[in-house]
C-alpha positions as CSV (number, residue, x, y, z in Angstrom):
1,M,7.0,-22.2,-17.0
2,V,8.1,-19.6,-19.6
3,R,11.9,-19.0,-19.9
4,V,12.9,-15.7,-21.7
5,R,16.6,-15.2,-22.6
6,V,18.0,-11.8,-23.4
7,G,21.8,-12.2,-23.9
8,T,23.1,-13.9,-20.8
9,K,20.1,-13.0,-18.6
10,E,17.1,-15.3,-18.2
11,L,13.6,-14.5,-16.8
12,R,11.2,-17.2,-15.7
13,F,7.5,-16.9,-15.0
14,P,4.3,-19.0,-15.2
15,E,2.8,-19.5,-18.6
16,E,-0.5,-17.8,-17.6
17,E,1.6,-14.6,-17.1
18,W,2.9,-14.5,-20.7
19,E,0.3,-12.0,-22.0
20,A,0.9,-9.6,-19.1
21,H,4.7,-9.7,-19.4
22,V,4.4,-9.0,-23.2
23,S,1.9,-6.2,-22.7
24,E,4.1,-4.6,-20.1
25,G,7.0,-4.6,-22.5
26,R,9.1,-6.9,-20.5
27,V,9.7,-9.3,-23.4
28,P,11.7,-7.6,-26.2
29,P,11.1,-8.9,-29.8
30,D,14.6,-10.4,-30.1
31,A,14.3,-12.4,-26.8
32,L,14.5,-16.1,-27.1
33,V,11.5,-17.8,-25.5
34,F,11.0,-21.4,-24.4
35,S,7.7,-22.9,-23.2
36,L,5.9,-26.1,-23.9
37,Q,2.7,-24.1,-24.4
38,V,3.8,-20.8,-25.8
39,S,6.6,-21.9,-28.1
40,D,5.9,-25.7,-28.5
41,G,9.1,-26.6,-26.7
42,L,11.4,-24.6,-29.0
43,W,13.6,-21.5,-28.6
44,P,12.2,-19.0,-31.2
45,P,12.5,-15.2,-31.0
46,A,9.6,-13.7,-29.3
47,A,8.6,-11.7,-32.4
48,R,7.8,-14.9,-34.2
49,L,5.4,-16.2,-31.6
50,P,1.6,-16.1,-32.3
51,L,-0.2,-13.0,-30.8
52,Y,3.1,-11.5,-29.6
53,D,2.7,-8.3,-31.6
54,F,-1.0,-8.1,-30.7
55,F,-0.2,-8.3,-26.9
56,R,2.7,-5.9,-27.2
57,R,0.8,-3.3,-29.2
58,T,-2.3,-3.6,-27.0
59,G,-0.3,-2.9,-23.9
60,E,1.4,0.1,-25.6
61,A,-1.9,1.5,-26.7
62,D,-3.3,1.2,-23.2
63,R,-0.4,3.1,-21.7
64,R,-0.6,5.8,-24.3
65,E,-4.3,6.2,-23.8
66,A,-3.6,6.6,-20.1
67,G,-1.0,9.3,-20.9
68,R,2.1,7.3,-19.9
69,D,5.4,6.4,-21.4
70,P,4.7,2.9,-23.0
71,G,8.0,1.7,-21.5
72,A,7.3,2.9,-18.0
73,R,6.5,0.4,-15.2
74,P,4.0,0.9,-12.4
75,F,5.4,2.1,-9.1
76,A,8.9,2.3,-10.6
77,D,9.6,5.5,-8.5
78,L,7.9,4.3,-5.4
79,L,11.1,4.6,-3.3
80,A,11.8,8.1,-4.6
81,I,8.3,9.1,-3.4
82,A,8.6,7.5,0.0
83,F,12.2,8.6,0.6
84,P,12.8,11.9,-1.4
85,R,16.2,13.4,-1.5
86,R,14.9,16.7,-0.2
87,G,12.3,17.4,2.4
88,W,10.1,14.8,4.1
89,S,7.5,12.5,2.6
90,A,4.3,11.7,4.5
91,T,5.6,8.1,4.9
92,E,8.8,9.4,6.6
93,L,6.7,11.7,8.8
94,L,4.5,8.8,10.1
95,L,7.6,6.7,10.8
96,A,9.3,9.5,12.6
97,L,6.2,10.3,14.8
98,N,6.0,6.7,16.0
99,L,9.7,6.5,16.6
100,L,9.8,9.9,18.5
101,A,6.9,8.9,20.7
102,A,8.5,5.6,21.6
103,G,12.0,7.2,22.1
104,A,10.7,10.0,24.3
105,L,8.8,7.5,26.6
106,L,11.7,5.2,26.8
107,L,14.0,8.0,27.9
108,L,11.4,9.1,30.4
109,W,10.5,5.8,31.9
110,R,13.5,3.6,31.1
111,D,13.1,0.2,32.8
112,A,9.6,1.1,34.1
113,Y,8.4,1.4,30.5
114,P,6.4,-1.9,30.4
115,R,4.4,-1.0,33.5
116,A,4.1,2.7,32.7
117,I,2.7,2.2,29.2
118,W,-0.2,0.2,30.5
119,A,-0.9,2.6,33.3
120,L,-1.0,5.3,30.6
121,A,-3.5,3.2,28.6
122,W,-5.7,3.1,31.6
123,D,-5.4,6.8,32.2
124,L,-6.3,7.5,28.6
125,H,-9.3,5.3,29.0
126,E,-10.4,7.3,32.0
127,L,-9.8,10.5,30.0
128,L,-12.1,9.2,27.3
129,V,-14.8,7.6,29.5
130,G,-14.8,9.8,32.5
131,R,-14.2,13.2,30.9
132,G,-15.4,12.6,27.3
133,N,-12.2,13.8,25.8
134,P,-11.4,12.1,22.4
135,I,-7.7,12.7,22.9
136,G,-7.7,9.5,24.8
137,V,-8.3,7.6,21.6
138,A,-6.0,9.8,19.4
139,A,-3.0,9.4,21.6
140,T,-3.0,5.6,21.3
141,L,-2.1,5.7,17.6
142,F,1.6,6.5,18.4
143,L,2.0,4.3,21.5
144,H,3.5,0.8,21.6
145,A,3.8,-1.8,24.3
146,D,7.5,-2.6,23.7
147,L,10.2,-2.4,21.1
148,R,9.0,-5.7,19.5
149,H,5.5,-4.3,19.1
150,L,6.9,-1.0,17.7
151,G,9.1,-2.9,15.2
152,A,6.4,-5.2,13.9
153,N,4.0,-2.2,13.3
154,L,6.7,-0.1,11.6
155,I,7.7,-3.0,9.3
156,S,4.0,-3.1,8.1
157,L,3.6,0.7,8.1
158,L,6.5,1.4,5.8
159,P,5.3,-0.4,2.6
160,S,1.6,0.3,3.3
161,A,2.1,4.1,3.7
162,A,4.5,4.2,0.7
163,F,1.9,2.6,-1.7
164,V,-0.9,4.8,-0.4
165,E,1.2,7.9,-0.6
166,Y,2.0,7.0,-4.2
167,L,-1.7,6.7,-5.0
168,Y,-3.1,9.5,-2.8
169,G,-0.2,11.8,-2.0
170,R,-0.3,13.4,1.4
171,R,-3.8,12.2,1.9
172,V,-2.1,9.2,3.3
173,L,-2.0,11.2,6.6
174,I,-5.8,11.4,6.5
175,V,-6.1,7.7,6.0
176,Y,-3.7,7.0,8.8
177,L,-5.4,9.3,11.3
178,L,-9.0,8.6,10.4
179,G,-8.5,4.9,9.9
180,G,-6.5,4.6,13.2
181,L,-9.2,6.5,15.1
182,A,-11.9,4.3,13.6
183,G,-9.9,1.2,14.7
184,A,-9.4,2.6,18.2
185,A,-13.0,3.6,18.5
186,A,-14.2,0.2,17.3
187,S,-11.9,-1.5,19.9
188,F,-13.3,0.8,22.6
189,W,-17.0,0.3,21.8
190,L,-16.8,-3.4,21.1
191,K,-14.6,-4.3,24.0
192,G,-16.5,-2.2,26.5
193,H,-13.8,-2.0,29.1
194,G,-10.3,-0.6,29.7
195,P,-7.5,-0.1,29.0
196,L,-7.5,1.5,25.6
197,S,-5.8,-0.5,23.0
198,I,-2.4,0.9,22.0
199,G,-0.5,0.7,18.7
200,A,-0.5,1.7,15.1
201,S,-1.9,-1.5,13.6
202,G,-5.4,-0.2,13.3
203,A,-4.0,2.6,11.2
204,V,-1.8,0.2,9.3
205,Y,-4.8,-1.9,8.4
206,A,-6.5,1.3,7.3
207,L,-3.6,1.9,4.9
208,M,-3.9,-1.6,3.5
209,G,-7.6,-1.1,3.1
210,A,-7.1,2.2,1.3
211,F,-4.9,0.4,-1.3
212,G,-7.6,-2.3,-1.7
213,G,-10.3,0.5,-2.0
214,F,-8.3,2.1,-4.8
215,V,-8.1,-1.1,-6.8
216,L,-11.8,-2.0,-6.2
217,R,-13.0,1.5,-7.0
218,H,-11.0,1.9,-10.2
219,I,-10.4,-1.6,-11.5
220,G,-12.7,-0.9,-14.4
221,R,-10.5,2.0,-15.5
222,L,-7.2,0.2,-15.2
223,P,-5.5,-0.8,-18.5
224,R,-6.2,-4.4,-19.4
225,W,-2.6,-5.6,-18.7
226,H,-2.7,-3.8,-15.3
227,R,-6.2,-5.1,-14.5
228,W,-4.7,-8.6,-14.8
229,R,-2.1,-7.7,-12.2
230,A,-4.7,-6.3,-9.9
231,R,-6.8,-9.4,-10.0
232,R,-4.0,-11.9,-10.0
233,I,-1.3,-10.2,-7.8
234,Y,-2.5,-7.1,-5.9
235,L,-5.8,-8.2,-4.4
236,P,-4.7,-11.8,-3.7
237,G,-1.4,-10.5,-2.2
238,L,-3.4,-8.1,0.0
239,L,-5.5,-10.9,1.3
240,V,-2.4,-13.0,2.0
241,V,-1.0,-10.2,4.1
242,V,-4.2,-9.2,5.8
243,L,-6.1,-12.4,6.7
244,P,-3.5,-14.2,8.7
245,S,-3.1,-11.4,11.2
246,L,-6.5,-9.8,11.1
247,L,-7.9,-11.6,14.1
248,H,-4.6,-11.6,16.0
249,A,-4.3,-9.4,19.1
250,D,-7.0,-6.7,19.2
251,W,-9.0,-7.8,16.1
252,R,-11.6,-5.1,16.8
253,A,-9.1,-2.4,16.0
254,H,-7.8,-4.3,13.0
255,V,-11.3,-4.8,11.5
256,G,-12.3,-1.2,12.3
257,G,-9.2,0.2,10.6
258,L,-9.5,-2.0,7.6
259,V,-13.2,-1.1,7.0
260,A,-12.4,2.6,7.4
261,G,-9.5,2.3,5.0
262,L,-11.6,0.6,2.4
263,A,-14.1,3.4,2.6
264,L,-11.5,6.1,2.4
265,G,-9.7,4.4,-0.5
266,W,-13.0,4.3,-2.4
267,W,-14.0,7.8,-1.6
268,L,-10.8,9.9,-1.6
269,P,-9.8,11.4,-4.9
270,P,-6.4,10.0,-6.1
271,H,-3.2,12.0,-6.5
272,A,-2.1,12.8,-10.0
273,R,0.1,9.7,-9.9
274,G,-2.9,7.5,-9.1
275,R,-5.0,9.2,-11.8
276,A,-2.2,8.5,-14.3
277,M,-2.7,4.8,-13.8
278,L,-6.3,5.0,-15.0
279,L,-7.6,5.1,-18.6
280,R,-9.2,8.4,-19.4
281,R,-12.9,8.8,-19.6
282,R,-14.3,10.3,-22.8
283,G,-13.6,14.1,-22.8
284,E,-11.2,13.9,-19.9
285,P,-7.9,15.7,-20.5
286,A,-4.7,13.6,-20.7
287,P,-2.4,13.7,-17.6
288,E,1.1,15.0,-17.9
289,R,3.3,12.6,-19.8
290,Q,6.0,11.9,-17.2
291,G,5.7,8.2,-16.9
292,W,4.0,6.7,-13.9
293,S,5.0,9.6,-11.7
294,T,3.2,12.6,-13.2
295,T,4.1,15.2,-10.5
296,A,7.1,16.0,-8.4
297,S,7.8,14.1,-5.3
298,P,6.1,15.3,-2.1
299,S,9.4,16.9,-1.0
300,S,9.4,19.2,-3.9
301,T,5.8,20.3,-3.1
302,S,5.5,21.0,0.2
303,E,-1.1,-7.3,27.0
304,A,-2.3,-9.4,24.0
305,S,-5.9,-8.3,23.2
306,T,-5.1,-4.6,23.9
307,R,-2.1,-4.5,21.6
308,T,-2.8,-3.6,18.1
């Protein structure tokens, strides 16, 4: 364990993260550092430790090459993107659509909601099967079995949509809709009977997949210090979130949405913020130097197996 003291504040992290923390500029030169491996059990200033200057300057060079402020941190303005002071972000729009759909149906059906929602799922199945109308699938992306189902999906939707909006801008709406439709279609074709599965989790898995697709597609262009985070934090963290619930409830919709999200994350061009996280190719113009957020927020620019 590494202990870093700056005044009265102390930061602790595993010793294998030492290089990444220094490269990110999180360990100032005058900080006192204690570690059995890094500082031999003493409390020297960081600047006196072997390779400190090399790690720090390499991280700064990587960030300058990518056109960013060397002191900026990734996703530092994530909340400002997801919840802008003016206008609506795409993340807020997706949350609002799910809440409005649930609220309208609750006001309409009241105590009959649990029975009526499944009847609607059967009606949508008939609309798709009997009449060949794809709206039967599209409508399920904003329907939920009950308030618990709605809450669980929105808790997952919020961070997933925020990260994808940060990387892809308003294309997060494309990921949600196409990924959700892919999940609903996979559920319909693999299950082979009604009712249609309802819920946003197929679309949520698509958002998670899109984040993973971005990392996998561009990991070779991430700065070395950020590549370390991708391999040791982002991708393992994504697996920890995805795998425990992937086969829960309607696994067909989950898998379908995840696969579609991975494909979309690989294929869609990133927003300027996403491009700013990547090292430039030879001859490629430098992005605007505005830290990690290189453009204005979006507001300144414009029953068990059937539950997903």
